[in-house]
C-alpha positions as CSV (number, residue, x, y, z in Angstrom):
1,M,0.0,0.0,0.0
2,P,1.3,3.5,-0.8
3,R,2.2,6.1,1.9
4,L,0.1,9.2,2.4
5,Q,3.2,11.5,2.2
6,L,1.5,14.5,3.7
7,S,3.2,14.8,7.1
8,F,5.7,17.3,5.6
9,H,3.6,20.2,7.0
10,S,4.0,19.1,10.7
11,T,0.5,20.4,11.2
12,F,1.4,23.9,10.0
13,A,-1.1,25.0,7.3
14,L,-0.2,26.8,4.1
15,K,-0.2,30.6,4.8
16,K,0.8,33.2,2.4
17,E,2.3,35.5,5.0
18,D,4.7,32.7,6.0
19,I,5.4,31.8,2.4
20,I,6.3,35.4,1.7
21,K,8.9,35.3,4.5
22,I,10.5,32.3,3.0
23,L,10.5,33.8,-0.5
24,R,12.0,37.1,0.9
25,V,14.9,35.2,2.5
26,T,15.4,33.1,-0.7
27,S,15.8,36.3,-2.6
28,E,18.7,37.4,-0.4
29,E,22.3,36.6,-1.3
30,K,22.6,33.6,0.9
31,G,19.2,32.2,0.0
32,L,18.1,29.3,2.1
33,D,21.6,27.8,2.4
34,D,21.8,28.6,6.1
35,S,21.6,27.1,9.6
36,L,18.2,26.6,11.2
37,E,19.0,29.2,13.8
38,N,19.9,31.8,11.2
39,L,16.8,30.9,9.1
40,M,14.7,31.4,12.2
41,Q,16.2,34.8,12.8
42,R,16.0,35.9,9.1
43,T,12.4,34.7,8.6
44,G,11.0,35.4,12.1
45,L,9.5,31.9,12.1
46,G,9.8,29.5,15.0
47,N,12.2,26.5,14.9
48,K,9.3,24.0,14.3
49,K,7.8,26.1,11.5
50,V,10.7,27.0,9.3
51,R,11.3,23.6,7.7
52,P,7.6,22.9,7.0
53,M,7.2,26.3,5.3
54,I,10.3,25.7,3.1
55,T,8.7,22.4,2.1
56,W,5.4,24.1,1.3
57,V,7.3,26.5,-1.0
58,S,9.3,23.7,-2.5
59,R,6.3,21.5,-3.2
60,G,4.6,24.6,-4.6
61,G,7.2,24.8,-7.3
62,L,8.8,28.1,-6.2
63,V,12.1,26.8,-4.6
64,K,14.5,24.0,-5.3
65,N,17.9,23.2,-3.8
66,K,17.6,26.2,-1.5
67,N,17.2,28.7,-4.3
68,F,14.4,30.0,-6.5
69,T,13.1,27.9,-9.4
70,P,12.7,29.9,-12.6
71,E,9.0,30.0,-11.7
72,G,9.8,31.2,-8.2
73,E,11.9,34.0,-9.7
74,I,9.0,35.1,-11.8
75,V,6.6,35.0,-8.9
76,W,9.0,37.1,-6.8
77,K,9.3,39.6,-9.6
78,C,5.6,39.8,-10.4
79,D,3.7,39.0,-7.3
80,R,5.8,39.5,-4.1
81,H,2.7,39.8,-1.9
82,L,1.1,36.6,-3.4
83,E,-2.1,38.5,-4.3
84,S,-2.5,37.1,-7.8
85,I,-4.7,34.1,-8.6
86,I,-2.0,33.1,-11.1
87,T,0.3,32.3,-8.2
88,E,-2.4,30.3,-6.4
89,W,-3.0,28.2,-9.4
90,L,0.7,27.8,-10.0
91,M,1.2,26.5,-6.5
92,H,-1.8,24.2,-6.8
93,F,-0.4,22.8,-10.1
94,Y,2.9,21.8,-8.4
95,L,1.4,20.7,-5.1
96,S,-0.8,18.3,-7.0
97,F,2.2,16.2,-7.9
98,G,3.3,15.7,-4.3
99,K,7.1,15.7,-4.0
100,Q,7.6,14.1,-7.4
101,G,7.1,17.2,-9.6
102,L,6.9,16.6,-13.4
103,S,8.3,13.1,-13.4
104,D,6.7,10.4,-15.5
105,P,3.3,9.9,-13.9
106,P,2.6,6.6,-12.1
107,D,-0.1,4.1,-13.1
108,N,-2.0,5.0,-9.9
109,P,-1.9,8.6,-8.7
110,A,-2.0,7.3,-5.1
111,E,1.6,6.0,-5.5
112,W,2.6,9.7,-5.2
113,G,0.7,10.3,-2.0
114,G,-2.4,11.9,-0.7
115,W,-2.3,15.2,-2.5
116,T,-1.9,13.5,-5.9
117,Y,-4.7,11.0,-5.1
118,F,-7.0,13.8,-3.9
119,V,-6.6,15.9,-7.2
120,Y,-6.4,13.1,-9.8
121,T,-8.6,10.4,-8.3
122,F,-10.8,11.5,-5.4
123,I,-12.1,14.8,-6.7
124,P,-13.0,13.5,-10.3
125,E,-15.0,10.8,-8.6
126,N,-16.7,12.9,-5.8
127,S,-18.4,16.2,-6.6
128,A,-19.5,16.5,-3.0
129,F,-18.0,14.9,0.1
130,S,-17.4,15.0,3.8
131,T,-14.1,14.7,5.7
132,N,-15.3,11.4,7.0
133,E,-15.9,10.1,3.4
134,L,-12.5,11.3,2.3
135,E,-10.9,9.6,5.4
136,E,-12.8,6.3,4.9
137,K,-11.8,6.0,1.2
138,S,-8.2,7.0,1.9
139,A,-7.9,4.5,4.7
140,C,-8.5,1.7,2.2
141,I,-5.7,3.0,0.0
142,F,-2.9,4.3,2.1
143,N,-0.7,2.5,4.6
144,E,-1.0,4.8,7.7
145,D,-0.9,3.9,11.3
146,S,-4.2,5.4,12.2
147,S,-7.3,7.1,10.8
148,K,-6.5,10.0,13.1
149,R,-3.3,10.6,11.1
150,I,-5.2,10.5,7.8
151,N,-7.9,12.9,9.1
152,K,-5.3,15.4,10.4
153,D,-3.3,15.4,7.2
154,F,-6.2,15.8,4.9
155,R,-7.6,18.6,7.0
156,I,-4.4,20.6,6.4
157,L,-4.8,19.9,2.6
158,L,-8.5,21.0,2.7
159,R,-7.5,24.2,4.5
160,A,-5.1,25.0,1.7
161,Y,-8.0,25.1,-0.7
162,T,-10.6,26.8,1.5
163,E,-8.7,29.5,3.5
164,K,-8.3,33.0,2.1
165,S,-4.7,33.0,3.5
166,A,-4.0,30.1,1.2
167,L,-5.4,29.1,-2.2
168,A,-9.1,29.7,-1.7
169,N,-9.4,32.2,-4.6
170,C,-9.0,29.3,-7.0
171,Q,-12.2,27.8,-5.8
172,F,-10.9,24.4,-6.6
173,I,-13.2,23.1,-3.9
174,Q,-15.6,25.0,-1.6
175,K,-16.5,24.4,2.0
176,T,-20.3,24.4,2.3
177,K,-20.7,23.7,6.0
178,A,-18.8,22.0,8.8
179,D,-16.8,19.1,7.3
180,K,-18.8,19.3,4.0
181,Y,-17.2,20.2,0.7
182,Q,-18.2,20.4,-2.9
183,I,-16.8,21.1,-6.4
184,G,-18.2,24.3,-7.8
185,Q,-17.5,26.9,-10.4
186,K,-13.7,27.3,-10.6
187,N,-12.1,30.7,-10.7
188,L,-9.8,29.7,-13.5
189,P,-6.7,31.6,-14.5
190,N,-6.1,33.2,-17.8
191,S,-5.2,31.3,-21.0
192,Y,-1.5,32.1,-20.7
193,L,-1.2,30.2,-17.4
194,I,-3.3,27.3,-18.8
195,G,-0.9,27.4,-21.8
196,Y,2.0,27.2,-19.4
197,F,0.5,24.1,-17.7
198,L,-0.1,22.6,-21.2
199,A,3.5,23.3,-22.1
200,K,4.9,21.7,-19.0
201,L,2.7,18.6,-19.3
202,W,3.6,18.4,-23.0
203,E,7.2,18.6,-22.1
204,R,6.7,15.8,-19.5
205,D,4.8,13.4,-21.8
206,F,5.6,14.3,-25.4
207,G,9.0,15.8,-25.2
208,K,9.9,17.9,-28.3
209,E,7.1,16.6,-30.4
210,T,5.6,19.5,-32.4
211,S,2.1,18.1,-32.8
212,V,0.0,15.8,-30.6
213,L,-3.5,14.3,-31.1
214,T,-6.1,16.4,-29.4
215,D,-7.6,13.3,-27.7
216,D,-4.2,12.7,-26.1
217,I,-4.3,16.1,-24.5
218,I,-7.9,15.8,-23.4
219,H,-7.3,12.4,-21.9
220,Q,-3.8,12.9,-20.7
221,K,-3.0,11.1,-17.5
222,M,-2.7,13.6,-14.6
223,G,-3.3,16.3,-17.3
224,L,-5.1,19.5,-17.7
225,V,-8.7,18.2,-17.2
226,P,-8.2,17.0,-13.6
227,V,-5.7,19.5,-12.5
228,L,-8.0,22.4,-13.5
229,G,-11.1,20.5,-12.2
230,I,-12.9,20.8,-15.5
231,N,-14.5,18.5,-18.1
232,S,-13.3,17.8,-21.7
233,D,-15.8,20.3,-23.3
234,S,-14.6,23.1,-21.1
235,L,-11.0,22.2,-22.0
236,Q,-11.8,22.5,-25.6
237,Q,-13.0,26.0,-25.0
238,H,-9.7,26.9,-23.4
239,L,-7.8,25.3,-26.3
240,N,-9.8,27.6,-28.6
241,R,-8.8,30.6,-26.5
242,M,-5.2,29.5,-26.6
243,E,-5.4,29.2,-30.3
244,S,-6.7,32.8,-30.6
245,L,-3.6,34.0,-28.6
246,G,-1.2,32.1,-30.9
247,I,-0.1,29.6,-28.1
248,I,-1.3,26.6,-30.2
249,E,-2.7,25.8,-33.6
250,Q,-5.6,23.3,-34.0
251,R,-6.1,21.1,-37.0
252,R,-9.7,20.0,-36.9
253,T,-10.7,19.7,-40.5
254,V,-10.2,16.0,-40.7
255,S,-10.0,13.3,-38.1
256,P,-8.0,12.7,-36.0
257,H,-7.8,16.3,-34.7
258,Q,-4.3,17.6,-33.8
259,I,-2.8,20.3,-31.7
260,I,0.4,22.0,-32.9
261,R,2.6,23.8,-30.3
262,R,3.4,27.5,-31.1
263,W,5.1,28.5,-27.9
264,D,8.8,28.8,-27.6
265,K,9.5,28.5,-23.9
266,P,6.9,27.6,-21.1
267,L,8.3,30.4,-18.9
268,T,7.4,33.0,-21.5
269,L,3.8,31.9,-21.1
270,L,4.1,32.2,-17.3
271,E,5.4,35.7,-17.6
272,K,2.6,36.7,-20.0
273,S,0.1,35.2,-17.5
274,Y,1.1,37.9,-15.0
275,V,1.3,40.7,-17.5
276,N,-2.2,39.9,-18.9
277,N,-3.9,39.1,-15.6
């Protein structure tokens, strides 16, 4: 049985104000390559909180090897106060892969832990759910010592999507009442960020191919449909918008339909997503 792999937070929830402190220190000459004591002093975070916050930022795609990722550099340049929905969706995108990032996806998303299972298996199968239902289904899948551990870890995950101090503006899920959640109308990012996601997933699964079957994009394992929380018809609408912006070209005259990439670098699309937000 796979492991849940959610204990990295040590019960400290995702909070933008703490993430900003980590990013600010990362931007300094020494970055995060420092002792725990010095990192505590530089961030103003307690000794038990510093490491979990660094892991949040790392899993969120903004930091790697104690320095900014290229994406983190763009976020720090364009959205230092983490006010943009672009940043929230960007962090959601990378958090959804657990600690594995854009490696070749597993046969079963649960192999990468609870967050990947939640985004790519549980949510597509459950439009409304309670914490008890999430816990019960997860207990049958993950090798954890107790249901209490599963409950505690998933509550931290759910808070990341429902608290204003975290990623709630995405509206990936909504809290309807105590311990009750549902999938609703997403507050989706602009087409440039969706284009960036497409480019990174294309890079992961299709390498340097210049054209791919449209069906392969729509049904891509751990692809755009589940990570955005939409259906295939909605994705086609987003593909049409990306085509109008020159991000892709679609060939739909004869079957099978194809998508031709027209972007140069994925990071250019990420930069444009902030400029055009």
